[in-house]
N, C-alpha and C positions, 0 to 999 in steps of 0.2 A: 162465510169463511170462518174457520177456527184457527186462530193464531196462538201457538203454544210457545211461550218463552222458555228458555232453559239457560242454566249457568249457575256457577257457584255463588253463594251469598257474597254480596259486596262487589260483584263484577259489574253491575250496572243494568241488569235486565229490567228491574222495576222502573228505572228512569226511561228506558227505551219503551217499555210497555205503556207507561203513562203518556209519553209524547205521541206514540202511535194511536192510542185511544182517543186523544184529543183531535188528531188529524183526521182519523177515520170515523169519528163520532161513534166509537165502539166501546162498550163497557169493558173494563178490566176486572177480571175475577182473580184475586190474589189469595194464595193459600195461607200465607203468614197471618194476616188479620183474622182469617177464619179459625185457625188453630188457637190464636190468642183469645178469641171470643169463647171458644169451648172452655178454656181454662177459667175465664172470668165467670162463666156460667156454672162452674163447680165440677167440671169433668177433671178427674185427677190427672196430673201430668204423667203418671206411670201407665196410663192407658194409651192405646195406639192412636193418639190424636193427630199425629202427622198423616197417617193413612186416612183417618176419618176426614181430615181437612181436604185431602185430594178428592174424596168421594163427595163431599159437600160442594166443592168447587165444580165438580162434574155435573152435579144436579142443577146448580145455578146456570152453568154454561149451556146445559141441555135446554133449559127454559128459554134462554136468550135465542139460541139457534132455532127453537121451535116457533119463535115469533118472526123468523125470517131475517134476523139480524146477525151481523158478525160479532164475534166475541174474542177477547184476548185473555188467555190464561197465563198468569204470572206465577211460576213455580220453578224450583230447582230442576225437576225432571231429570234426575241423575241416572235413573235406571230404566231399562227397556220396558218394564211393566207400566211405569208411569206414562211413558211415551205412547205405548200401545193403547192405554186408556183413552188418550185424546184422539188417536187414529180411529178407534172403535166408535167414539162419539160422533166424529165427523162422518164416518161411514153410515151410521144410523140416520143421519140427516141428509145424506147425499151431498155434502159440501166438502170442499178441499180443506185439508189441514196443512198448515205451514209451520214448520219449526224454525225458530230464530234463537240461536245460541249466542250469548254475549260472553266473551272471554276477556280477561285482563292478563295479558302475557307477562307483565312485569310484576313479580311478587311483592316488591317493595311498595309500588303504587297500589296494588290490590289490597295489601294489608293496611296501608294508610287510609284508604277509602273505607274499608270495613270498620276500622277502629275509630274513625271520626264521624261516621254517619249516625244520625238519630232520626229514625222514622216515626218515633212517637206512637208506636202501636201499643196501646195500654196492655200491660201484662206480658209483653214479649221482650225478653232480653235479647240483645243482639248476639249472634254467635261469636265465639272467640276465633282467633286465627287458627288455633289448634283444631277446632271443629271443622273449619274450612279445609284445612290440610287433609283431614281424615276423609271428608267428602270427595276431595280431589282424587284420592286413592280409589274410592268406590265408584267414581263417575264412569259409567259404561260407555264403551265406544259406540258410535252411531252406526246403525244398519241402513238407514235411509238418508234421503236428502235433507239438507237444512241450510239456512243462511247463517254464516258465522260473522259476527260483528266484533271488531276489536275495540274494547272500551278505551283504549288510548286515543282513539279518534274522537273528535268532538261529537256531542250528542246530536246536533242538527245534521251533521253529515251522515251519521249512522242512521238516523231516521229517514233521510232522503234515500239512502241505499235500500233500506227496508221497504219503503213505499214503492220504489221501482221494482224490487223483487216480488212484492205482493201483487202488483199490477200485471206482471208477466206470468205469475202463477195462477191467479184467480181469474 
C-alpha cells in the first residue's frame, strides 16, 4: 500500500506519518529532508529542488513498493499533479493508494505549532506563517477520496482512526 500524507506545513502530518510508520513497520519517505540534502550537496536553491525532491521521493517509494512493502510519503501534496504522481506510482505496482490529509482548523494553534517546531533538518529553515498562508491559497480542492484528520485531536486518536481507515481500504 502507498500512503500519501498531505497538508500544510505545521499541521501535523509528519507526526502522523511517523506514528503510522512505527505502527505499520513501514518506511516514511519525507520530501523536506530530501530537498535539504540537495541544498547541502550544492544544488542551488534557485533550482527546482522542490519538484526534484518529489521525484526523488517517488524513486525511493518505487523501490520500497518493488520489494513488496508498504510505504508512507510525507509531503504537502497541495496540487493535483503531486497527488496524481502517487496514484500513478501505486497503479504501476498494482497497490492501493490512500491519501491522508492532516488539517489544523484553528489558525492560532496552527501558527503556534509552526513557529515553535524544530525538526532539526540540517539546511532547512522552517517556513514562515506567511508562506503557509500562501500555500493555503494554492491548495487545490480534492477530486478523490481521502481521510481528513483534525490536528486538534490527540495524535494517538488520529493514528487509531487512520489505522482503522487503512485496514478498511487495503
